[in-house]
C-alpha positions as CSV (number, residue, x, y, z in Angstrom):
1,M,81.5,212.7,120.4
2,E,79.6,211.1,123.5
3,I,77.6,208.5,121.4
4,M,81.0,207.4,120.0
5,L,82.7,206.9,123.4
6,E,79.6,205.0,124.6
7,H,79.9,202.8,121.3
8,F,83.6,202.4,122.1
9,V,83.1,201.3,125.7
10,Q,80.4,198.9,124.8
11,L,82.5,197.3,122.3
12,A,85.6,197.1,124.7
13,L,83.6,195.4,127.3
14,S,81.8,192.9,124.8
15,A,85.2,191.7,123.9
16,F,86.7,191.7,127.7
17,V,83.8,189.7,129.1
18,P,84.5,186.8,126.7
19,L,88.4,186.7,127.1
20,V,87.8,187.1,131.0
21,L,85.7,183.8,130.6
22,V,88.1,181.9,128.5
23,A,91.0,182.6,130.8
24,T,88.8,181.5,133.7
25,F,88.0,178.3,132.0
26,I,91.8,177.6,131.2
27,F,92.9,178.4,134.6
28,I,90.4,175.9,136.2
29,I,91.1,173.1,133.6
30,R,95.1,173.8,134.3
31,T,94.2,173.7,137.9
32,N,92.5,170.6,138.0
33,R,94.9,168.8,135.8
34,K,97.8,169.8,138.2
35,Q,95.2,168.4,141.2
36,M,94.9,165.2,139.4
37,A,98.4,164.5,138.7
38,A,99.4,165.4,142.5
39,M,96.8,162.8,143.9
40,Q,97.6,160.1,141.1
41,A,101.1,160.4,142.3
42,Q,99.8,159.6,145.9
43,S,98.5,156.3,145.0
44,F,98.2,153.0,147.2
45,A,101.4,151.7,145.2
46,A,103.1,154.6,146.1
47,Y,102.2,154.6,149.8
48,K,103.1,151.0,150.2
49,Q,106.3,151.4,148.4
50,A,107.3,154.7,150.5
51,H,106.0,153.3,154.0
52,P,106.3,149.4,153.8
53,G,105.9,148.7,157.4
54,R,102.8,150.7,157.3
55,V,101.0,148.3,155.1
56,S,100.5,144.6,156.1
57,H,100.6,141.4,153.8
58,D,97.0,141.3,153.9
59,G,96.7,145.2,152.6
60,H,95.7,146.5,155.8
61,V,97.1,150.1,156.1
62,R,98.4,152.0,159.2
63,C,99.1,155.9,159.4
64,K,102.6,157.0,158.5
65,E,102.7,159.5,161.2
66,C,100.7,158.1,164.0
67,G,100.5,154.3,163.3
68,G,96.8,154.4,163.8
69,G,94.8,152.0,162.0
70,N,91.5,154.0,161.9
71,I,91.5,154.6,158.2
72,G,88.7,156.7,156.6
73,I,87.8,157.4,152.8
74,E,86.2,160.4,151.5
75,R,85.3,161.6,147.9
76,V,87.2,164.5,146.6
77,M,84.9,166.6,144.6
78,N,85.9,169.3,142.0
79,R,85.3,166.6,139.2
80,T,88.2,164.6,140.0
81,F,86.4,161.3,140.9
82,M,88.9,160.5,143.2
83,R,89.0,159.2,146.9
84,R,90.8,160.3,149.7
85,H,92.3,157.8,152.3
86,F,93.1,159.5,155.7
87,C,94.0,158.6,159.5
88,R,90.9,159.3,161.3
89,T,93.1,159.8,164.4
90,D,95.3,162.9,163.1
91,G,93.6,163.5,159.8
92,T,97.0,162.8,157.6
93,T,96.0,162.0,153.9
94,L,97.7,158.3,153.3
95,Y,97.1,158.3,149.5
96,Y,94.3,158.6,146.9
97,S,92.5,156.2,144.9
98,K,90.2,156.6,141.7
99,E,86.4,156.1,142.7
100,Q,84.7,152.7,141.7
101,T,81.8,153.2,139.5
């Protein structure tokens, strides 16, 4: 009886581990897609349309919150291949752009 119980536990665990791995993989993919969609919605064109007074005719950008012109760019990791453009004065994210390859 004890051997059957051990065998049952091993079978249950051998089925449970792959299930957890698949569920984790699906969760990561869905989270990444949602993050990508949110970043793509915050594009330069959307920023320019929402804040026309903060983008000059030659493309220079100013912060929508403080009006600062010191804009930084950083890579966003998590396999998104996107860049975050932000105000270096107050840290506000202004928009995202695709990384140039």
